[in-house]
C-alpha positions in Angstrom: -69.5 17.1 -15.3 -71.3 15.6 -12.1 -74.1 15.7 -13.7 -73.8 15.3 -17.4 -72.5 11.8 -16.0 -75.9 11.7 -14.6 -78.2 12.4 -16.8 -76.4 10.4 -19.5 -77.0 7.2 -17.3 -80.6 8.3 -17.1 -80.8 8.6 -20.8 -79.5 5.0 -22.2 -81.5 3.7 -18.5 -84.7 4.9 -20.2 -84.0 4.0 -24.0 -82.4 0.5 -22.1 -86.1 -0.3 -20.4 -88.5 1.5 -23.4 -86.7 -1.5 -25.6 -88.0 -4.0 -23.6 -91.4 -4.7 -21.6 -91.4 -5.8 -18.4 -93.9 -7.7 -16.7 -96.0 -7.2 -13.6 -94.1 -9.0 -11.6 -91.6 -7.7 -12.4 -92.6 -4.1 -11.4 -93.8 -5.3 -8.1 -90.6 -6.7 -7.1 -89.0 -3.9 -8.9 -91.5 -1.6 -6.5 -91.2 -3.2 -3.7 -87.1 -3.3 -4.0 -87.4 1.0 -4.9 -89.1 0.5 -1.3 -86.6 -1.3 0.9 -84.2 0.1 -0.3 -85.7 3.7 0.8 -86.5 3.1 4.0 -83.0 1.3 4.6 -81.6 4.5 3.7 -83.7 6.2 5.8 -83.0 4.1 9.0 -79.4 4.2 7.8 -79.4 8.3 7.4 -81.6 8.3 11.1 -78.5 6.4 12.7 -75.8 9.2 11.5 -78.3 11.0 12.6 -78.0 9.7 15.8 -74.2 9.0 16.0 -73.6 12.4 14.8 -75.3 13.5 17.8 -73.5 10.5 20.1 -70.4 12.0 18.7 -70.7 15.6 19.7 -72.1 14.1 23.5 -68.8 11.8 23.2 -67.0 15.5 22.5 -68.6 17.0 25.2 -67.6 14.6 27.6 -64.0 14.7 26.5 -64.1 18.5 27.3 -65.3 18.1 30.7 -63.3 15.3 31.6 -60.3 16.9 30.5 -61.5 21.0 32.7 -62.3 18.3 35.5 -58.6 17.3 35.5 -57.2 20.3 34.8 -58.8 20.7 38.6 -57.7 18.1 39.8 -54.0 18.7 39.0 -54.9 21.7 40.8 -56.3 20.9 43.8 -53.8 18.6 44.1 -51.2 21.0 43.7 -53.0 23.7 46.2 -52.1 20.9 48.7 -49.3 20.0 48.4 -48.9 23.8 49.2 -50.8 23.7 52.2 -49.1 20.3 53.4 -45.8 22.3 52.8 -46.2 25.7 55.4 -48.1 23.0 58.0 -44.5 21.4 57.1 -43.0 25.2 57.9 -45.4 26.4 61.2 -44.6 22.6 62.8 -40.9 24.3 62.3 -41.6 27.3 63.4 -43.3 26.7 66.5 -41.1 23.6 67.8 -40.5 23.7 71.7 -38.4 26.5 73.2 -35.5 25.6 75.5 -37.7 26.6 79.0 -40.8 24.1 77.5 -38.9 20.9 77.7 -40.1 18.3 80.0 -36.7 17.6 81.8 -35.3 20.7 82.2 -38.2 20.9 84.7 -37.6 18.3 86.6 -33.9 18.9 86.8 -34.7 22.5 88.0 -37.7 20.1 91.1 -35.3 17.6 91.8 -32.4 21.0 92.2 -35.0 23.1 94.3 -35.6 19.8 96.6 -32.2 18.8 97.3 -31.3 22.6 98.3 -34.2 23.1 100.1 -34.0 19.0 102.4 -29.7 20.4 102.3 -30.4 23.9 103.8 -32.6 23.1 106.0 -30.2 20.4 106.9 -28.2 22.8 108.4 -30.5 24.6 109.9 -31.3 22.0 112.0 -27.7 20.7 113.0 
């Protein structure tokens, strides 16, 4: 149906042109307009192809960004797990009762005091 309408418009224009004679100046103007529109159309077609290529590159970049975000989220969760495991390790490696300095200090004071007391009793 569309093609039939186009063919009808072409024949209608031809019949109008056949009845009207164009001067040389009008023909030159018409030719320059047609060349201008053809050139403009080719420029726009090239611009469209460049924009489509740019759109595909943006979609590819979006996919890469999405993948990078997923990997960063995975890295964050792994680092959080690592921090949790370090906290557990620090709780497991708390010093035992015999690793405390005040116990050894007290034992040293007691042993020296006892030795001094015993020596004092032996000498008297």
